[in-house]
N, C-alpha and C positions, 0 to 999 in steps of 0.2 A: 362432200355431203352425202349422207346415206339416202338412198332412194328407195321408195316403196316398191315391192315387186309388182310388176304390171302384167296384165293378161290382154290378149288380143280380143277386141270387141267382135262379137258375132254379127252384129248389125252392120258393121263396116264391110262385110263380105257378102251381104245380100241374103244369105240363107244359112241355116245351120249346117247343112252338108258341106258347104264351102269352107267350113272351118278346118276340116282335115287337110285341105289343099294348101293352106297357108301355115299350118303348124310347123312345117320344116321348109321354109322358102329357100330357094337357091339364090346365091348372090348374083346381082345384076352385072352384066359385063361393063356397064358404064362406070361402075365404082371400083372396078378391079385395080386401076392404076393409082388410086388415091388412098393414102393411109387412113384418112377419115372414113372413107367408104369401107375399108377393111374393118376398121374398128366398129363401125355401125353394123356391119353384117355379122360380126362375132357376137354382138350384144343381142341379136334377135332371139336366140334360144332362151335367154334369160327372161324374156317376156312371157314364157309359158309356165312360169311358176304358179302354184296354186294361190288363189286369193284368200285373204284372211276371212272373208265372208262366205266363201263357197268351197265345198269339198269335191266338186265335180271337176274331173280332169278334162282336157281337150278331147281325148279319145272317147270318153263317155258322152260328151256333148255332141260329138260327130255321129255317134251310133244311135242317136235318138230318131225314132220314126214317128212322124205326126199321126199316121193312121193307128199305130200301136198305142199312142197316147190317148186318142179318142176312144179306143177300144177298152182300155184299162181304167181310165179315170173318168170322173164326171165332168160336166161342163165347168163347174166352179173350180175343180182341181186343175183342169187344163189351163183355165185363165190364170190361176196362181202361178203355174209353171211358166206361162208366157210372160207374166210380169217379172218373174225372177230372172228369166233369161234376158229380158230386155234391160233390166238394171245392170246385170253383169256385163252386157255388151257395152252399155254407156260408160261404165267405169273403166273398162279396158280401152275404150276409145280415148277417154281423157288421159289415161296413163300414156298412151301412145303419143298424144300431142305433146305432153310434157317432155317425154324422152326425146322426141325429134327436136323440140326447141332447145334443149340443153346441148345436144350433140351438134346442132347447127353452128353454134359459136366455135366449137372445137374444130369443126370442119373448115370454117373460114380462116381461122388462125393457122391451121396446117397448110392451107393453100397459099396464104400470104408468106409463110416461112419458106415454102418451096420456091416461090417467086424470088424472095430476097436472096436465098442461097444461089439461085441461078444467076442473078445479077452480080453477086460477089464473086462467084467463080469466073464470070466473064471479065470482071475488072482485074482479077489476079492474072488471068491469062493475058490480057492486054498489057499489064505492067511487065510481065516477063518478056513479052515481045519488045516493048520499048527499051527495057534494059539490054536485051540482046542487040538491038539496033545501035544503042549508045556505045556499047562496048566495041562493037565492030567499027563504028565511026570514030573511035577515040584516037587522038594524035598526041605525040610527045609535046608538052608545053614548053614554051621558051624559058630561059633562065631567069629573066626579069619577072615574069608572071609568077614563077615558082617562088621567088624570094618574097614578093608581096603577099602571096597567099600564106606563106609560113608565118610572117609577122602578124597577119590578122589572126591566124589560128593560135599563136602564142599569147596574144593579148586576150583572146576569148578564153583560153585555158586558164590564164591567171585570174580572170574575173570569176570563173567558176570555182577555182580553188579558194579565193577569198570568200565567195558565197558559201562554200562548203564549211569553211572555218566558222562562219557565223552560225550555220545550221548545227554544226557539231556542238558548239557551246550550248545551244538551246536543248539539244538532245542529252547532253551530259549533266545539265543543271539539276533536273529533278532528283536524280539519285544522289547527287552530291549534297543537295539541300537537305534531304532526309538524313544523310549521314551527319551533317553538321548540327542539325537539330537534336539528333540522338546524343551527340557528344556535348550538347549544350553550348556550342559555339555560335551563339545567336548573332554576335557582331559580324563574324565571318559570313554567316548565312545572309545577313542583311546586305552586305557588300556584294555577294554573288547574285542575289535577287535583283539588286539595282543594276548590276552589270548586264544581267540577262534582259532587263527592261530596255536598256540602252541598245543592245544588239537587236532586239525586236523592232524598236523604232527605226534603227538604221535599215533593216530589211524592208519595212513597210513604207519607207520614204519613197515617194513617186513624184518628183518635181522635174518637169521638162527643162526648166531653166538651169537646173543643177547638172553640171557636167559629170559629177560623180554618181548621179542617180543610176539605179540599176536599169531603168528603161533606156537611158542614153547609152548604156553598154550592151544593149541587146538582150537583156534578161528581164522578164516580168516575174520577179521572185514570188510574190504573193499568189499569183495565178498559176504559175507553173509548179510551185511547191506548196500545196495546201498543208503540208506537214508543219510549216512554220507557224501558222495560226493555231493549229491544234496543240503544238508544244507550248505556245505562249499561254493558251487557255489553261493548260496543266500547271504551268509555272505560276500563273497569277494567283492561284489559290494558296500558294505558300505564304503570301503576305499575312493573311489572317492567322495562319498556323504559327508563324514566327512570332507575331505579336502576342498571341495567346500563351504560347509556351514560355516566352520570355517573361511575361507578366507573372505566370505561376512560379517560374524559377526564382523570382525575387523573394519567395517565402523561405527558401533554403538559406538559413542564416550562416551555415558553415562555409559558404563560398568566400573566396578571398576578395579583397577590395578590387583587384584587377578584373576578376570575373563579374563582380557586381557592376563595375564601371562599364564593361562591355555590354551588359544587359540593359543598363540605363540608356546608353548611347544608341542601342538598337531602337528603343521606343522614340528617342529624340530624332533620329535620322529617318527611320522608316515611316513614322506617322507625323513627323514635323511637330512633335509636342515640345513646348518650352521645357527647359530643364527644371523649372520650378514645379511643373506638373508631374514630371517623372519623379521628382523627390516625393511628392505627395503619394503617388502610386506606390513607390518603394516603401514608404512608412505604413500605408494602409495594408499592404501585403504582409509586412512584418507583424502588424497587429493581429492579423488572422493567424499567423504562426504562433503568437503568444497565446491566443485563445485555444488553439489546438493543443499546445503543450500542457496547459493547465487543466484542460477539460478531459483529456484522455491520458491519464498516467498509467502506464503499464509496466510490466517487468522489463526493465531496460538492461540489456546485457552489458557487461563491463568491457566491451570492446573499446579500447582507449584510442583517443586521437592525441596528437602531440602534446597538448596541454592537459591531458588527463580527463577530458570530458568524453562520455560515452558517445559512440557513433550515432548519427542521425541520417535518415534517408534524405535524398536530395529534394523531395517534395515538401520538406519542412516538418513532416510527421516523425515522431520517434520510432525507432526500429521496433517492430512488433506492436505498433499502436492499434492494429486491428484486433488484437487479442485482448480482451478485458483483463485487468489486473486481478489476480486471485489473492485478495487480501486474506481471506480465511484460510487457515491452515499454514500460513507462512511463519517461519521462525523469526524471532526478533532480529537476528542478524540480517536476514533477507529484507525485512521491512526497513531496517536502518539503511542498508545499501540502496534500496529502491528510492527511499525518500531523498537521500543525499544526491543520488544521480539525477533525479527529477529536478531538484532545486538548482543544481549546478547547470543543468541544460537550460533552464529558463534564464538564469543569470547570464550564461554565455550568449544566449540569443539576444538579450538586452544589450550587453556590452558590444557585441560584434555589430549589431545594427547601428548603434551610435558611432562607433569607431569607423565603420565602413562609410557611413554618410560623410563623416568629416574627411576621410581620405579621398573621397571622390569629388566632393563639392567645395571643400575648404582648402585654401592655400596653406601648405605646410611651412613654407618659408616666405619671407617678405618679398624676395625677388623671383619666386617660382609660383606660377599659377596652380590652380587645382588640377587634379589628375584628369578630370573630364575636359577641362578647358585646354590642357596640353594636347590631348588626343585630337580635339577639334582643330587646334592650330596646325598640328601635323597633317591633318586631312586637307586643310585649306591652303597649305603651302604650295606655291607654283613650281618650285624646284623639285627635282626627282626626290622621291621619299627617302630621306636619310633619317632613321630613327634617332631620337635623342638618347644619350646614354642612360638618362633616368627614366625613360619611358619603357614599360614592360613590352617584351617582344610580342605577346599576344594582342596588344593594342596598337602596335606600330604596323598597321596594315597598308597595303597598296594593291592595285589590280594585278600586278605581276605575281605577287604572292598567292592571290586567289587562283589565277590561271595555272600556277605551278602545281597546285593541289589537285587539279582535274586530271582525268586519264588522258594520256598522249598529249601532255601539255606543250610539247615542242611544236605540235601542229598549229597551235594558236599564235605562232609567230607571224602567220599570214594575215592576222587581223590588222586593221588600220591602226596607225599610231595613236589616233585620238581615243580609240577604244582601249588599247593597251595601257594608256596613261590616264584612264578615267578615274575621277575622284568625285564622290558625292558632293553636292553643293552645300557649303556651310557659310552662313552669314555671321561672322564673328562680331560684327558691330551691333547686331541685334540684341535686344534685352533677353530674348529667349535662349541665348547661348551661354548664359551665366546665371548664377544664383547669388543674390546679395548675402553678405555675411550675417546681417541681423535677421534676415528672413530665415536663413538656415538654422541659426541658434534658437529662434523662437519656435520653429516647428520641431526641432529636436527636443527642446525642453518640454513642449506639450506632449510629444510622444513618450518621452521618458517618464513624465509624471503619470501618464495613463498606464504605462507598463508597470510602474511601481505599484499602482493600485491593483492591477491584476495579480502581481506577484504577492502583494500583501494578503489578498484573499486566499491564494493558493498555499502560501506559507502557513497561514493559520490552519488551513484544512489538513495539510499533509503532516504538520507536527502533531496533530491529534492522534496519529497512528503510533507515535512513540510514547511509551508509557513509563519511561524512566528518565531521570535528569541526566544521567550519564550519556545516554544516546542523544538526547537533545543537545547536550554540550558538545558531543562529537560532531554533530551537524554544524553547530556554530563555529567550531574550530576550522572545519573544512571550508566553510563559506568565507570566514575571515582571511584564511590563507589565499583563497582564490581572489578575494577583493584586492589584495596587495598587488597582484599581477594582472588586473583586469584592463589596464590601459585607459580607464576613464579619468576624467578631470577630477580635481579635488572635491568640487561641490557635489558631483554625482556620486563619488565614493562615499562622502559623508551621508548623503541621502540614503544610499543602500545600507550603509553601516547602521544608521539609526533605525531603519526599517527592520533589519535583521535583529538588532538588539531588542527592539520592542516586541517582536514576535516571540523571541526566545524568552524574554522576561514574562510575558503573558502565559506561555506554555509551562514554564517551570513553576510559576506561582500556582497555576491550575493543578499541576501534578502534586505539589506540596499540600494544597488545600484539599484535594481529593484524598490524599494519604491521611491527613488529619481527620477528615470527615469519616472515612472508612474505619479508622482506629476508634473514633468516638462511638460509632454505631456498634462495633463489636464489643467495646468495653461496657456500654450501657446494656447490651444484650446479656453480657456475662453477669453484670450486677443484678439484672432481673432474675437470674437463676438462684440468687442467694435468698431463698425463702425457707420457711420452716419445712416445706415439703421436699426441699432439695436434699441430696444425699451427701452433704458436707458433714464430715465427721472429724473428730479431734485428731485422728491419725493423719489426716490430710493437712493439718496445720502444724503440728509439732514436728520439728526437724529430728528429735530424738528417735522417732519411730522409723525414719528413713535413712539416717546417717549410717546405720550398720547394714543396710541392704546394698550390697555392692552391685553396680551395673554390670551387665554382661560384657565380658571381655571379647572384643572382636576376633573372629576367627582369622587365621593367617590366610592371605590371598593365594590364589593359584599361582603356581610357578610360571614364570614368564610374564606376569602382569607388570604394568608400568608403575611409576612412582605414585600416581594418583590412587591406585588400588590399595596402597599401604597408608597413604596420608589421610584420606577422608574418613575411614572407620576410626582411626585412632584420634582424630580431631574430635569426633563425636564422643568418644569414650572420655577424652580429657575434659570436654565441656560438661559431661555428666558428673564427673568427679568434682569439678569446680563448683557446680551447683550444690552438691552435697556439703562441701566445705563451707559454703556461704549460708547453709541452712535453708536452702530453697527446696521445698517439697515439690513433687511433680505438678500438683494442682496449682500451687502458688506460682510456680514458674510459668505455667500455661496462662494464668491470669495476668501476670505482670508483663509477659512477652507481647501481649496485645498492644501495650503502650511503648515498651522499650524497643522493640524491633523497628517500628516506623520512625521513632525518634533517632535511633542509631543510623538508619538509612538517611534521614535528613542531615544529620551531622556529617556523614560521609560525603554526601553531595556538596555540602558547604565547603569542606576541606578540599575536595577536588576542584571546585570552581575558584577558590581563593589561591590556588597554587599558581595561577597565571597573573602576571603583572598587569596585563592590559585589561583584565576583567574586573578590576576593583570597583569601578563606578557601577557596572551592572550588578555585581554582588551586593553593593550597598543599596541599590534600588530594590533588589529582590528582598533583602532583609527588611527594608522599610515597608514593603507591601505585604510581607509575611507576618510581621510581628503582631498586628491585630488578630490574625487568625490563631497564632500560638497563644496569645493572652486569653482569647475567648475559649480556646481548647482547655487550657489549664483551669480556668474558672469553671468550665462545664464539668470537668472530672471531679474537682473538689466538691462542687454542688451535688453531683450525682452520688458521691460517697456519703455526704451528709444526709441526703434524701433517703438513701437505702437504709442508713442507720435509724432514721426516724420510722420508717416502715417496719423494721425489725422490732423496734421498741413497742409497737402497737400490737404485736402478735400475742395470742393467748398461750401458745406453747412456749413457755419461757426457756426451757432447757434447749430445745432445738434452735430457737431464735438466738440464744446466747452463743451457740456453736457457730452460727453464721456470722454473728456480730464479731466474734473473736477473729474469724477469718478476715472480715472486713477491716478490723483493727490492724491485723498483720499487713494487709495490703497497703493501708494508709501509712504505716510506719516505714515500710519498705520504700514506697514512693518518695517519702519525705527525706529519709536519711541514707538508705543504702543504694537505691536505684539510680542509674545515670540518666533517668528520664528527663529531669529538669534541665540538666546541663546540655543534653543532646537536642532537646526540643527547640532550643534557641530563644527562649523568653528572657527578658531582662531580669535584673536582680530584684526589682520591686515586685514583679509578678511571682518570681520564685519565693520570695519571702512571704507574700500573701498566701501562696499555696501551702507552704510549710506551716504557717500559722493556723490555717484552716484544718489541715490534717492533724496538727498537734492537738488542737482543741477536740477534734473527733476522737483521737486516741485517748485523751484524758477522759472524755465523756464515756467511751465504751469501757475503759478500764475501771472507772468508778462504778458503772453498772455491774461490771463483772465482780468487783470486790464485794458489793452488797450481796450479790447472788451467792458467791463462794462462802462468805462469812456466815450467811444465813444457813447454808447447807451444812457447813462444818459445825456450827454451834448446835444446830438441831441434832446432828449425829452424836455430838458429845453428850448432850442432855439425855438422849435416848439410851446410850450405852452406859452412862454414869449411873443412871437411876436403877439399872439392873445389875449393878455390881453386888456380889454376895457380901453380907456383913461379917461372916465368920470365915473369911478366906485366909490365905497364907499371910504372913506378916508383910506389911507395906514397906517396901524398900526403894520405891521409885515412882515415876509417873504412871498413871493408870493406862490400861489399854485403850480406853475411850479417848483419852487425850492424845495418845500416840496415833490413833487412827485418824483423829481430826487433823492433827498436824501433818500427817502423811497426805491427807486429802488436799490440804493447802499447798504442800510441796508439789504434788502432782499437777494441781491446777496452774501453778506458776510455770512448770515445764510445758504445759499445754499451750501457754501463751505464745511459745515459739520465739521468745526474746533472748535466747542464749547469745546471739550475735549482736545484741544491742545492750551491753552491760549497763550503760548509764540509765536507760529506761527501767531495766530490771532492778537495779539497786535502789531506784526511787519507788518502785511499786512494792517490793518485798517488805521493807520496814513499815510502810503504811498499812499493808495487809496484815502483818503480824500485830501491829498496834491496834487495829480494829478488832482482831480476834481477842487480844488481851482485854480490851475494853468490854467486849461482849461477855468474856469469861468472868470478869470482875463483877459485872452487873448480875450475871446469873448466879454466881457463887454466893454473893452477899444475901441472897434470898433463898438459898438452898437449904438442904437437910443438914443439920449439925452432926448427925451420926457419921457422916463421911468427912468430918473435918480433917482427920489425919491424911486421908488420900488427897483431899483438896489442897492441903498444905504442900504435899510433895508435888502435885501438879502445878501449883502456882510457883513453887520454887524452880521447877524445871523451865517454866515459861520465862521466869526472870533470867535464868542462866542462858536460855536461848536468845533472849533480847539483849543480853550483855555482849553478844558478839558484834552488835552494831554500835556505831558511835552514839553517845548520849543525845546529840542534837537530832539524830535521825529517828529515835524511838524514845518516847516518854513512858516511864514505868512507875510513876509516882502512885497511881491508884493501885497498882499491883503490889508495890512495896507496902502500902498501908494494909492491904488484905493479908499479906504474908505475916506481917507483924501481929495482926489481930488473931490470925489462926494459930500462930506459934504460941502466943500467950495462952490461948484457950486450950490448946492440946497439952502444953506443959503443965498447966494447972490441973488437968485431969489425969495425965499419964506420966508425968515426970519427964526426965531427960529423953530426948529423941535419939534413938539408935536404929539405923545409922543417921548421921546428920543429914538433913535435907539438902544443904548446899553441896556437900561432898557427893551425895548420891546423884544430884542433878548434873554435876560435872562429869561423874563417871558415865552416866547415861548419855550425856552429850557426845563423849568420845566414842561411844558404841553406836550412836544413831546419826552421826554427822554425815555419813554417806546417804542414809535413808532420807534424811531431811536436808539434803544439800541445798535445795532452793530457798530454805528459810534462814540459813546462816550466811554471814558475810562471805562472798566469794574469795578464794585464796588469792586472786590477782589484786584484790583491794587491800590485802594485808601486807605487812612488812616482809621483806625478803627473808627467805629461810636462811638460818645460820649455815655457814660453810662447814662442810664435814658431816652434816646430818645425813642419816641414812635415808634410803628411798621411801621407806614407810613414813617417816616423819615429814618428808616433803609432801607426801600425798595427804596424810591425815593431819591437817593443820591444827586441829583442836586436841591433839594428843592421841597416843596409841593406846587402845584398850588393853587392860591387864587380864591375862588369862586366869579366870576363876576356877577353883576346884569344882564348884557346882555351877552348872550352866543355868543362867537366868535370862530368858529371852527378853528382848526389848519391847516386843509387841506380843499380843496374845496369839498363841498358835493353836491350831486345831488338834484335838486329841487323836492319837494314832489308832487306827482301826484294829480290832482284834483279829481280823483276817489278814493283816499285813504280813505276818510271819509265814502264812501259808502260801504266799505267792511264789511261783516257781521262777527261779532266776537262773538263766543259762550261765554256766561256768565253763571257761575255756582254759 
């Protein structure tokens, strides 16, 4: 303890001048022989240190002269000096008292020690003298006394050796217990702990009536060897450690049934729990394992164990469970691998828990008890431990095996026989040493149902991460393959099978439903773009404008590239050519692919699932659950097409609305006739027929609207051109340019429909369109100007010639025939014979304009086969080859050549 610096009080020496005499006192002779005195005298100079309250040194205080004080200071100042000096003296006096009181105790202790040392030295000296006298007086003992002394010494030495063997076991036990716990050999650790407890009891036994007690053998073990009690206090703490670690180890499902049995027997033997309680503890720990596995799914490495299940740590947690799963940014293959591994781990934990419980607590054969009961019987046997052939070596324990595992095990041969043959007490007749069969099955069934509920929730949650039917089906195949080798009973296998099938069915149905809903949203969004303000033009509809545009030929890959570098570009090039051949324009293909690609994917999934014989029932259930969605989807598409057509019909801009309506018409006819959408989407025949009926009615409605718009445009164009024909023009020899331009407009409009690849629809539209034009022409001409009767006659005759290319039932020309007859009689009456003949002129013009008006004549594939041996020109020009005239007469009105045309510079090479 730190002491405050002390100063010598002035008042204790009587006067101020006396202070100089005690500032350096000489040590007193009476203290020279004592260490305390020496210590005290050495501490005296320390008392002259300056006080914290005064700066005056002892020399300054000693040099003060009272007369000088009175001469220099006033009475009040002298009194102040007196008070100050008196307070300093009192403080120093108090410090001196404290110092002397503290040092006095040290002085007494030092004197006592000196006295004790003196006595000890005197006893040692006396002992040496006694030893010397005894040695000098020693005589040679007789032979009989020597033999009796040796026998007594040997008996005492043997007693000490047995005692040392006991103590050595207690000394070696803690380290070996830790080693067994770390190796998870809890049954071995339990046996060693109980053996150490028996040894401690043997050492602490003190019964005077027992001849084998240590006190009767002249040894007081507990008093002479305190190490025994300290070691036992160290060992006794291992009981709670063994129980705790053994309970936690029950969570590790990958342990073998033998290890699980040893852990369960640890709780039974060490804590005297009934086996039924240990079963409940085992199942509760496995429930925690199940919750851990399903709540923390992480990236599980593919470190395989013998049955192909990824490795798990011994604490029941998946390897790497502390790291959260990085679902974002994972590739689909990694997600599939992770989901499959997680599900297999949970299933493996379930099956191993049930199978291990049956292996441990249930009799496998009628004449053979359960594994736990056989181990208890082997422990209870009175004969030396001879393990049964069917009992695992790690469970066939005895004390000798435990002692052999300790360091210097040969030394433990000195232990008594009752310790070396020790066995824990087992009461086989007690109900706590067995588990009834019905109790086991009830508890296992309850736990299995609970685990299936946990698995069901986890399965639904994990399958949500798989966004394709192929991957979900891959998981199903793996789980079904595992289920065949799970070792579970038939009822449990069926329960898991139904659970897996239900989860897979729900997920696949959800994937298909999401696919349909997504396609529906995209298609409705695409339909909403078909407005008069959209940029849909005729060139995007008609395949004639894109069939001659060759797609870009893929560039050759770099040298050394793999086969995929060659295959993928050419597959795209081939697909582009096939789309051109099918008449699909880029915009039309982009529109239809919204529906065709999901439908093709659904069909591919269906084919993949139907390839397995065992999955027919599941596929049937999937189709039943999916059909209402497919039916509603087809109905929605048809209704959306009709609604869009209704909106287009209400638009004020008829021309632009007509262009969008024609594109919609093309979409409807493609979906109805040419697209594999209906076949792939999976709807039944009734739904497909209803869809085709709706799209067919929509097609007829739009084409009827288109016909009216086209005929109105063509007739108005003909009227405008015909009225401006010059009266004194060149002789009339054929149809007027106004008629040819109107007919060319009709032909172009037919091509713009894009129905080249649908000949049946095209052949039904063309004659009706031509018939409507003839009817409009007839009505217009009957009320027209009679000055143009000759030109009208040639126009009407050409129309009849054009209509004659079609079958009579397809096109009625009675009104046109009546008009021609009336015009012919009128013209002949005023002009005489007609030269050239209108019929011959119409046929000649038809041969010259059959390619120009190809859409208005009967297609060549509808006519009879060409005669063999005909030239190529005849095969192409089915209505005759035009005759080369000496004078060129154009079929349509041509623009006059500019006078500057000859002045244009033409490069000659």
